[in-house]
C-alpha positions in Angstrom: 10.4 22.7 -21.4 11.1 21.6 -17.9 13.7 23.7 -16.3 16.9 21.7 -15.6 18.1 24.4 -13.2 15.0 24.3 -10.9 14.8 20.5 -11.0 18.5 20.1 -10.2 18.2 22.6 -7.3 15.1 21.0 -5.9 16.5 17.5 -6.0 19.8 18.6 -4.5 18.3 20.6 -1.7 15.7 17.9 -0.8 18.3 15.1 -1.0 20.6 17.0 1.4 17.8 17.7 3.8 16.8 14.0 4.0 20.4 12.9 4.2 20.4 14.6 7.6 17.1 13.3 8.7 16.5 10.3 11.0 15.0 8.2 8.2 18.4 8.1 6.6 20.2 7.6 10.0 19.5 3.8 10.3 20.9 3.9 13.9 19.5 2.1 16.9 18.3 5.4 18.4 15.9 5.8 15.5 12.3 6.5 16.7 9.7 5.1 14.4 7.1 7.6 13.1 4.2 7.3 10.6 5.8 4.6 8.5 3.6 5.0 5.5 4.9 8.6 5.2 8.5 7.4 5.4 7.8 5.0 2.6 7.6 7.7 0.1 11.0 9.1 1.1 12.5 5.6 0.8 11.1 5.4 -2.7 12.4 8.9 -3.5 15.9 8.0 -2.1 16.0 5.0 -4.4 15.4 7.2 -7.4 17.9 9.8 -6.1 20.5 7.0 -5.9 20.0 6.2 -9.5 20.7 9.8 -10.5 23.3 10.9 -8.0 25.0 7.5 -7.2 24.9 8.3 -3.5 25.9 4.9 -2.2 24.3 5.3 1.2 20.7 4.6 0.0 21.0 0.8 -0.3 21.6 0.6 3.5 18.9 3.1 4.2 16.3 1.2 2.1 17.3 -2.1 3.7 17.0 -0.6 7.2 13.5 0.6 6.4 12.5 -2.9 5.1 13.9 -4.5 8.2 11.9 -2.2 10.4 8.8 -2.8 8.4 9.2 -6.6 8.8 10.1 -6.4 12.5 6.9 -4.4 13.2 4.6 -6.4 10.8 1.7 -7.6 12.9 2.1 -5.2 15.8 -1.4 -3.7 15.4 -3.0 -6.5 13.3 -1.7 -9.8 12.1 0.2 -9.7 8.8 -0.5 -6.0 8.4 2.4 -3.5 8.0 2.4 -1.2 11.0 1.5 2.4 10.2 3.5 3.9 13.0 0.4 5.3 14.7 -3.1 4.5 16.1 -2.2 1.3 17.8 -4.2 2.0 20.9 -6.9 -0.7 21.5 -10.4 -0.6 22.7 -11.9 -2.9 25.3 -12.3 -5.6 22.7 -8.6 -5.4 21.7 -9.3 -3.8 18.3 -6.7 -1.2 17.4 -7.8 2.3 16.5 -6.7 2.0 12.9 -5.0 -0.5 10.7 -5.6 0.8 7.2 -5.0 -1.1 4.1 -4.0 2.0 2.1 -1.3 3.1 4.5 0.1 -0.4 4.7 0.2 -0.5 0.9 2.6 2.5 1.0 5.0 0.5 3.1 4.6 -2.5 0.8 5.5 -0.4 -2.2 8.7 0.8 -0.6 9.7 -2.7 0.3 9.1 -3.9 -3.3 10.9 -0.9 -4.7 13.9 -1.9 -2.6 13.7 -5.5 -4.0 13.6 -4.2 -7.6 16.4 -1.6 -7.1 18.7 -3.9 -5.2 18.1 -7.5 -6.4 21.1 -8.7 -4.5 19.6 -7.7 -1.1 20.5 -10.4 1.5 17.0 -10.5 2.7 15.3 -10.3 -0.7 13.2 -13.4 -0.3 12.2 -12.3 3.2 11.0 -9.0 1.9 9.0 -10.6 -0.9 7.4 -13.1 1.5 6.5 -10.4 3.9 4.6 -8.4 1.3 2.9 -11.6 0.1 1.7 -12.3 3.7 0.2 -8.8 3.8 -1.4 -8.9 0.4 -2.8 -12.4 0.8 -4.2 -11.4 4.2 -6.0 -8.3 3.0 -7.3 -10.0 -0.2 -8.8 -12.7 2.0 -10.1 -10.5 4.8 -11.1 -7.1 3.4 -12.4 -7.6 -0.2 -16.1 -7.8 -1.0 -17.9 -10.3 -3.2 -16.6 -8.5 -6.3 -13.0 -8.5 -5.1 -13.0 -4.8 -4.4 -10.8 -3.8 -1.4 -12.1 -2.2 1.8 -10.6 0.2 4.2 -9.4 -2.3 6.9 -9.8 -1.2 10.6 -10.9 2.3 11.1 -12.0 3.9 14.4 -11.9 0.5 16.2 -14.4 -0.8 13.6 -13.5 -3.7 11.3 -13.9 -2.7 7.7 -16.6 -0.1 8.0 -16.1 0.9 4.4 -16.5 -2.2 2.4 -15.1 -0.5 -0.7 -12.4 2.1 -0.3 -11.1 3.9 -3.4 -7.7 4.8 -1.8 -7.0 1.2 -0.7 -8.0 -0.1 -4.1 -5.6 2.2 -5.8 -2.5 1.9 -3.6 -2.8 -1.9 -3.6 -2.4 -2.0 -7.4 1.4 -1.6 -7.6 2.1 -4.3 -5.0 -0.2 -6.7 -6.9 1.6 -6.0 -10.2 5.0 -6.3 -8.6 4.2 -9.6 -6.9 2.9 -11.0 -10.1 6.2 -10.0 -11.8 8.3 -11.4 -9.0 6.4 -14.6 -8.3 4.6 -15.4 -11.5 1.4 -16.1 -9.4 -1.6 -15.2 -11.6 -3.8 -14.5 -8.5 -2.0 -11.2 -8.0 -2.7 -10.1 -11.6 -6.3 -11.2 -11.3 -6.7 -9.2 -8.1 -5.7 -6.0 -9.9 -8.7 -6.0 -12.2 -11.6 -5.3 -9.7 -9.6 -2.5 -8.1 -9.2 -0.7 -11.4 -12.7 -1.4 -12.7 -14.0 0.1 -9.4 -11.7 3.2 -9.8 -12.9 3.7 -13.4 -16.5 4.2 -12.4 -16.5 5.3 -8.7 -17.9 8.7 -8.0 -14.7 10.3 -6.6 -16.5 13.6 -5.9 -18.6 11.8 -3.2 -16.2 10.1 -0.9 -17.0 9.4 2.8 -14.7 12.1 4.0 -15.5 14.7 1.4 -11.9 14.4 0.1 -12.7 16.2 -3.2 -14.2 19.2 -1.5 -11.2 19.5 1.0 -8.4 18.5 -1.3 -9.1 17.4 -4.8 -5.3 16.8 -5.4 -5.3 14.1 -2.6 -7.9 12.2 -4.6 -6.0 12.7 -7.9 -2.7 11.7 -6.3 -3.9 8.6 -4.5 -6.4 7.3 -7.0 -4.2 8.3 -9.9 -1.3 6.2 -8.5 -3.2 3.0 -9.0 -4.7 4.1 -12.3 -1.4 5.1 -13.9 0.4 2.0 -12.5 -2.3 -0.1 -14.1 -2.2 1.7 -17.4 1.6 1.2 -17.5 1.3 -2.5 -17.2 0.9 -4.4 -20.5 -0.5 -7.5 -18.7 -3.2 -5.4 -16.9 -4.1 -3.5 -20.1 -4.5 -6.7 -22.1 -7.0 -8.0 -19.6 -8.9 -4.8 -19.3 -9.1 -4.4 -23.0 -10.9 -7.8 -23.2 -13.6 -6.8 -20.7 -16.6 -4.6 -21.2 -17.1 -1.2 -19.5 -17.9 -2.1 -15.9 -21.4 -1.6 -14.6 -21.8 0.8 -11.7 -24.0 -1.4 -9.7 -21.9 -4.5 -10.4 -18.7 -3.2 -8.9 -19.7 -0.5 -6.5 -22.2 -0.1 -3.6 -23.1 3.4 -4.9 -26.1 2.2 -6.9 -27.8 5.7 -6.6 -24.9 7.4 -8.4 -27.1 8.7 -11.2 -24.6 11.2 -12.5 -21.8 8.8 -13.1 -24.2 6.1 -14.4 -25.6 8.5 -16.9 -22.2 9.5 -18.1 -21.0 6.0 -18.6 -24.3 5.1 -20.4 -23.9 8.1 -22.6 -20.4 7.3 -23.7 -21.4 3.7 -24.3 -24.3 4.8 -26.4 -22.0 7.2 -28.3 -19.7 4.3 -29.1 -22.5 2.2 -30.6 -23.1 4.7 -33.4 -19.5 5.9 -33.7 -17.4 4.5 -36.5 -14.4 6.6 -35.8 -13.1 4.6 -32.9 -14.0 7.1 -30.2 -16.1 6.5 -27.0 -15.9 3.6 -24.7 -16.1 -0.1 -25.4 -13.8 -1.8 -22.9 -12.8 -1.5 -19.3 -9.5 -0.2 -20.5 -11.3 2.7 -22.3 -13.1 3.5 -19.0 -9.8 3.6 -17.1 -8.1 5.8 -19.7 -11.1 8.2 -19.6 -10.8 8.4 -15.8 -7.1 9.4 -16.0 -8.0 11.9 -18.7 -10.5 13.5 -16.3 -7.9 13.8 -13.6 -5.1 15.1 -15.9 -7.4 17.7 -17.5 -8.6 18.8 -14.0 -5.0 19.3 -12.9 -4.1 21.4 -15.9 -7.2 23.6 -15.6 -6.8 24.2 -11.9 -3.0 24.7 -11.4 -2.1 28.3 -10.7 0.8 30.0 -12.4 2.9 29.7 -9.2 2.7 25.9 -9.4 0.1 25.3 -6.6 -3.4 24.0 -6.5 -5.7 25.6 -3.9 -6.4 23.0 -1.2 -7.3 23.2 2.5 -4.2 23.6 4.7 -4.2 20.1 6.2 -4.2 18.5 2.8 -1.8 20.6 0.7 1.1 18.1 1.1 -0.4 15.5 -1.3 -0.1 17.8 -4.3 3.7 17.7 -4.0 3.7 14.1 -5.3 1.9 15.1 -8.5 5.0 15.7 -10.6 6.0 12.1 -10.0 2.5 11.0 -11.1 2.5 13.1 -14.2 6.0 11.8 -15.1 4.7 8.2 -14.8 1.6 9.1 -16.9 3.8 10.4 -19.7 4.7 6.7 -20.3 1.1 6.4 -21.4 0.4 9.7 -23.2 3.8 10.8 -24.1 5.4 14.0 -22.7 2.7 16.5 -23.7 3.1 20.3 -23.4 0.4 20.3 -20.6 2.4 17.8 -18.5 5.6 19.7 -19.1 4.0 23.0 -18.0 2.5 21.5 -14.8 5.8 19.8 -13.8 7.9 23.0 -14.6 5.6 25.1 -12.5 5.8 22.7 -9.5 9.6 22.5 -9.7 9.8 26.3 -9.6 7.5 26.3 -6.6 9.6 23.9 -4.7 12.7 26.1 -5.0 10.7 29.3 -4.4 9.3 30.9 -1.2 5.9 29.3 -1.7 7.5 25.9 -1.3 8.1 26.7 2.3 5.3 29.1 3.1 2.4 27.2 1.4 3.7 23.6 1.7 6.0 23.7 4.7 8.9 22.2 2.8 12.0 21.4 5.0 9.7 21.4 8.0 6.8 19.0 7.4 8.3 15.5 6.7 5.5 14.1 4.6 5.3 17.2 2.4 9.1 17.1 2.0 9.1 13.4 1.2 6.5 13.8 -1.5 8.4 16.7 -2.9 11.6 14.6 -3.0 9.7 11.8 -4.7 8.6 14.2 -7.4 11.9 16.1 -7.8 13.9 12.8 -8.0 11.6 11.4 -10.6 11.8 14.5 -12.7 15.5 14.6 -12.4 15.7 11.0 -13.6 13.4 12.0 -16.5 15.7 14.9 -17.4 18.8 12.6 -17.3 17.1 10.2 -19.6 16.4 12.9 -22.1 19.6 15.0 -21.9 22.2 13.5 -19.5 24.9 16.1 -20.3 22.5 19.0 -20.0 21.1 17.9 -16.7 24.5 17.1 -15.2 25.7 20.6 -16.1 22.7 22.0 -14.3 23.4 19.8 -11.3 27.0 20.9 -11.2 26.0 24.5 -11.4 23.5 24.0 -8.5 26.3 22.4 -6.4 28.6 25.3 -7.0 25.9 27.9 -6.2 24.5 26.3 -3.1 26.6 26.0 0.1 27.3 22.4 1.1 25.0 22.8 4.1 22.2 24.5 2.3 18.8 23.1 1.7 
């Protein structure tokens, strides 16, 4: 069982810390930072508002959206500004304008629209995300509709297919389809998820798996789980065959993954029990199973996964991802154990010494994203029990403590 005490303490301390941070200030003296990192805190704040009824968050979220719109196109037309790497070379090309990072901002804008449907600038926010999404779909997808990286190192789309951009784009596409009814957004989800279901995630351009496997699981898993939680997406994937490696990826020499897919397809042919893979939906579910199994096998008792120092922050968002995945699988004992361990880590010494909580903003934003989501999950299961734990945490912690 997930500890209400640890979850309540983590949420309360993280919310208090962020309430004193510039991101919640909304004042004219605010200095913009890495916007895509702030986006996760805005999404966390919105969840916190649902649980704690803070009142302040609506204004905070609107201020973030207004900043995102006012800086849209600063580095590249129609792109959300990442808050960094805007320096240009002799040809006027910015250092970076990454689709994946811009997608994080788009997700926060759309979360604001969904949470506060009476927003005065609601239609401006939706139109802004549409401009961004339409632009990248036109400019950075390959012949199969798979998303590329954008601008990287003053080079225009050097990675024609980029797993992280594919994944983080999914939620915005699903949300835009729901908000506008335009089928093109739903159609654009499919190649991203088919790519993610067969891509060799252990062989990324930056060796992400070797440096920080949890970054791959967090970022790739976000799109996969969002897709699996969409009935419309699942209906389409279930009508399509298992994607061919060569048809959707440029990694045609990926013999290991090709052999694995062929093996499960062959198993299905002679299998009358319903196991194995037949459809693209089967392949995507299998990919998430690989990720969730890896997480369970590799989490330490203290709630951490061993990653290189520069990449540890990503794992703090995994409890949010696991909670979202429970909509697909149900709340399994394995998911409960992983979440409970991470909540304990957040309120323990290792939260600060291993992750840099309450010091490193991105780590603290992802931790808040997770803690808020788990608190909401606990409220939905046992409102009285969690509210009692929250009251106890308020009594125990000084008002200025985080």
